[in-house]
C-alpha positions in Angstrom: 145.5 36.1 165.0 144.9 35.8 161.2 141.3 36.4 159.6 139.6 33.4 157.9 136.0 35.3 156.8 133.8 38.1 157.8 130.8 39.7 156.7 129.7 43.3 156.8 132.7 46.2 159.2 133.3 47.7 162.7 132.5 51.1 161.1 128.5 50.2 160.5 128.4 48.2 163.7 127.2 45.3 161.9 128.3 41.6 160.7 131.6 39.5 162.2 135.0 38.7 161.4 136.5 35.4 162.5 139.9 34.5 163.0 142.4 32.1 163.8 145.0 31.9 166.5 148.1 30.5 167.2 151.2 31.2 169.6 154.1 29.3 172.0 154.7 32.2 174.5 152.7 34.4 176.8 152.1 38.1 176.2 154.6 39.5 178.7 153.6 43.1 179.4 151.8 43.8 176.7 147.8 43.6 177.0 145.5 43.7 173.7 142.0 45.0 173.6 139.2 45.1 170.9 137.4 48.8 170.2 135.4 47.1 167.0 133.8 44.4 168.7 133.1 41.5 171.2 135.5 38.3 171.3 134.6 34.9 171.8 137.6 32.8 171.8 137.2 29.0 171.7 140.6 26.9 172.1 140.9 23.9 169.9 144.8 22.6 171.3 145.9 24.5 175.4 144.0 26.0 177.2 144.1 29.8 177.9 144.6 31.8 181.0 143.7 35.0 180.6 144.0 38.4 183.2 141.8 40.8 181.8 140.7 43.9 184.2 138.3 42.3 186.1 140.3 39.1 187.4 141.9 35.8 185.6 140.2 33.2 183.6 140.8 29.8 182.8 139.7 28.2 179.8 139.7 24.7 179.1 139.3 22.9 175.4 135.6 22.2 175.3 134.5 25.7 176.7 134.8 28.8 175.3 135.5 32.6 176.9 133.8 35.7 175.9 135.8 38.9 176.2 133.7 42.3 175.8 134.9 44.9 173.3 136.9 47.7 175.3 138.0 45.2 177.9 142.3 44.9 177.8 143.5 41.6 178.4 146.7 39.7 178.2 147.1 35.7 177.6 149.8 34.2 179.8 151.4 30.3 179.6 151.6 29.6 183.2 155.1 27.7 184.0 157.0 29.6 181.0 157.4 26.3 179.2 156.7 26.8 175.7 153.0 24.9 174.4 151.2 25.4 171.4 148.0 26.9 171.4 145.7 27.4 169.0 142.0 27.5 168.2 139.2 30.2 166.9 138.3 33.7 167.1 134.9 35.4 166.5 134.6 38.8 166.7 130.9 40.2 166.6 130.8 43.6 165.8 126.7 44.2 166.9 125.3 44.3 170.0 127.4 42.3 173.2 127.3 38.4 172.7 124.4 37.2 175.0 123.3 33.1 175.6 119.7 33.1 173.9 116.8 32.0 176.3 115.8 28.5 176.4 112.9 28.2 178.5 
Protein backbone atom coordinates (compact mmCIF):
# COMPACT_ATOMS: atom_id res chain seq x y z
CA UNK A 1 0.00 0.00 0.00
CA UNK A 2 1.17 3.50 -0.70
CA UNK A 3 -0.36 6.78 0.40
CA UNK A 4 -1.53 9.25 -2.26
CA UNK A 5 -3.22 11.98 -0.23
CA UNK A 6 -5.14 12.58 2.96
CA UNK A 7 -6.75 15.11 5.25
CA UNK A 8 -7.29 15.13 9.01
CA UNK A 9 -5.83 12.44 11.25
CA UNK A 10 -6.70 9.20 12.93
CA UNK A 11 -5.96 10.78 16.33
CA UNK A 12 -8.65 13.44 15.84
CA UNK A 13 -11.09 10.87 14.36
CA UNK A 14 -11.70 13.21 11.39
CA UNK A 15 -10.63 12.97 7.78
CA UNK A 16 -9.50 10.26 5.40
CA UNK A 17 -6.50 8.78 3.65
CA UNK A 18 -6.45 7.69 0.00
CA UNK A 19 -4.01 4.92 -0.87
CA UNK A 20 -3.16 2.69 -3.77
CA UNK A 21 -2.25 -0.98 -3.59
CA UNK A 22 -0.42 -3.43 -5.80
CA UNK A 23 0.42 -7.10 -5.20
CA UNK A 24 0.82 -10.40 -7.03
CA UNK A 25 0.91 -12.94 -4.17
CA UNK A 26 -1.39 -13.79 -1.28
CA UNK A 27 -0.75 -12.79 2.31
CA UNK A 28 -0.10 -16.38 3.38
CA UNK A 29 -0.86 -16.94 7.06
CA UNK A 30 -0.73 -13.21 7.89
CA UNK A 31 -3.79 -11.08 8.63
CA UNK A 32 -4.21 -7.31 8.68
CA UNK A 33 -6.54 -4.87 10.41
CA UNK A 34 -6.84 -1.13 10.81
CA UNK A 35 -7.50 0.38 14.21
CA UNK A 36 -7.65 3.86 12.65
CA UNK A 37 -10.62 3.68 10.26
CA UNK A 38 -12.84 1.75 7.85
CA UNK A 39 -11.30 0.60 4.55
CA UNK A 40 -13.14 1.01 1.24
CA UNK A 41 -11.45 -1.20 -1.40
CA UNK A 42 -11.95 -0.49 -5.11
CA UNK A 43 -10.21 -3.07 -7.35
CA UNK A 44 -8.90 -1.82 -10.69
CA UNK A 45 -7.18 -4.94 -12.03
CA UNK A 46 -7.79 -8.41 -10.64
CA UNK A 47 -10.63 -9.37 -8.28
CA UNK A 48 -10.09 -9.40 -4.51
CA UNK A 49 -10.73 -12.57 -2.49
CA UNK A 50 -11.10 -11.57 1.16
CA UNK A 51 -11.07 -13.86 4.17
CA UNK A 52 -12.38 -12.05 7.26
CA UNK A 53 -13.47 -12.96 10.77
CA UNK A 54 -17.03 -13.06 9.43
CA UNK A 55 -16.47 -15.14 6.30
CA UNK A 56 -15.27 -14.93 2.73
CA UNK A 57 -15.99 -12.27 0.15
CA UNK A 58 -15.24 -12.00 -3.59
CA UNK A 59 -15.04 -8.46 -4.96
CA UNK A 60 -15.02 -8.19 -8.76
CA UNK A 61 -13.82 -5.22 -10.77
CA UNK A 62 -16.58 -2.59 -10.85
CA UNK A 63 -17.65 -3.40 -7.28
CA UNK A 64 -16.30 -2.27 -3.93
CA UNK A 65 -15.83 -3.73 -0.46
CA UNK A 66 -15.93 -2.14 2.97
CA UNK A 67 -13.90 -3.66 5.80
CA UNK A 68 -14.87 -1.98 9.10
CA UNK A 69 -12.30 -0.76 11.61
CA UNK A 70 -10.92 -3.53 13.82
CA UNK A 71 -11.95 -6.47 11.56
CA UNK A 72 -9.06 -8.81 10.75
CA UNK A 73 -8.73 -9.81 7.09
CA UNK A 74 -6.38 -11.17 4.51
CA UNK A 75 -6.46 -11.23 0.73
CA UNK A 76 -5.75 -14.49 -1.03
CA UNK A 77 -4.89 -15.30 -4.66
CA UNK A 78 -6.84 -18.44 -5.65
CA UNK A 79 -4.92 -21.22 -7.35
CA UNK A 80 -1.56 -19.92 -6.17
CA UNK A 81 -0.96 -18.46 -9.66
CA UNK A 82 0.65 -14.98 -9.50
CA UNK A 83 -1.76 -12.40 -10.97
CA UNK A 84 -1.19 -8.67 -10.73
CA UNK A 85 -3.77 -6.86 -8.62
CA UNK A 86 -4.02 -3.08 -8.42
CA UNK A 87 -6.59 -0.71 -6.98
CA UNK A 88 -7.48 2.00 -4.52
CA UNK A 89 -8.25 2.17 -0.80
CA UNK A 90 -10.01 4.97 1.04
CA UNK A 91 -9.54 4.86 4.82
CA UNK A 92 -12.15 6.93 6.65
CA UNK A 93 -11.23 7.98 10.20
CA UNK A 94 -14.63 9.34 11.34
CA UNK A 95 -17.86 7.33 11.77
CA UNK A 96 -18.33 4.02 9.99
CA UNK A 97 -19.02 4.13 6.28
CA UNK A 98 -22.70 3.90 5.34
CA UNK A 99 -24.76 4.27 2.19
CA UNK A 100 -26.86 7.43 2.05
CA UNK A 101 -30.66 7.39 2.05
CA UNK A 102 -31.77 7.50 -1.58
CA UNK A 103 -35.56 7.44 -1.06
